[in-house]
N, C-alpha and C positions, 0 to 999 in steps of 0.2 A: 135393352141390351144386357147381356149377362157378362159378368166378369169371370175370367178363367180362374178356376180355383187353384190356389197355391197349395203345394204339398205341405203337409204338417211339418213344422220345424223339427229338425233332428237335434239331439242333445249336442251342444257346442256350436250350433249354427248361428245362434243369435246371442246378443249380449243382454244380460239382465243387470239391473242396478247393482253395483258393487263388484261385478266381475271385471277382471282385467283382460287385456289382449294377451294372447299367448306370446311369450317372448318379451313382452314389455316389462320394464322395471316396476317393481312394487312400490307402493307409497313409501315404505321404509328405505328402499334402495335410492329413490329419488331424494329423500331427505338427507341421507348419508352423502350422496353425490353433491347436493347443494352445500352441505356443511364443508365437505372436502374442498369444493371450489372456492367457498368463502375463505377458508383457512389459507389456501394456496394464494389467493389474491391478496389477502392481508399480509402474508409473509413476503410476497413479492413487493408490495408497496413499502413495507418496512425496510427491506433490503435496498430498495431504490432510494428511499429517504436517507438511509445511513450512508449510501454511496455518495449522494449529493452533499450530505453534511461533511463527509470526509474531504470531498473535492473543495468545498467552501473553506474548510479549515486549512487545507494545504495552500489554497490560493491566498488566504489572508496571511499565513505564516511566510510564504514566499515574498509577498509584498512588503511585510515588515523587515525581513532579512535584506531585501534589495534596498530599502530605504536606509537601513542601518549601515550597510556597506557603502552606499553612495555618500553618506555623511561622515564616514570614518576617515580620519586623517592619519594614514599609515606612517608618514614621515615623523609626525610628532610622537606617535606611539613608540616607534623604534628609538627615537631620541630619548624618550623617558626611560626605556628599558636599558639602553646603553649607558645612560648617565648614572645608573645605579650599579654598574658593574665595573670591576677591575679585571683586566685581562693581562696576565703575566706570561710572557713568552721568553723562554731561555733557550738559546740555540748555541751550540758549540760546533765549530767547523775546524777540523784538523786536516792538514794536508800531509799525506804519507807518500813516500816514494815507492814506486813499484819496481819489480825486477828489471824491467826494460828501460828504466831511467826516467820514466814519466812520473808526474805527481798527480795523485787522485785525492779528491776531497772526501772526507768522512764527516757526516753531520749527525748530530743527536739533538733531539728536540724535547722540550718539556713545556707543556702549556697548562696553566691553571686559571680557572675562572672563579673569581671571588665576588661576593656581593658587598657593597659598601655599607649596607645597613646591618 
């Protein structure tokens, strides 16, 4: 039995070693794309790690602040501050008669805050 003869190949009909597919990226383009993908993944991982680190730091800081506020005795702190202060209040109230015969008060105030120390 004879095999049908195939027509001789036309230029561009077959691949030879080292030739690329038309429209396919070259070896250099594939290497650049791989490098670009690697850099993109590395930057993405770095940004993700930084975000997680920031979240961890904020969580720790919030926990410390909460603990500090829970153990803070505001009453004693206010007492400490007030015990070191002198508040001087001077008030004058004068009663003046009006034209219709009523009396109205006029008040003047002077407040000074001094430290005992």
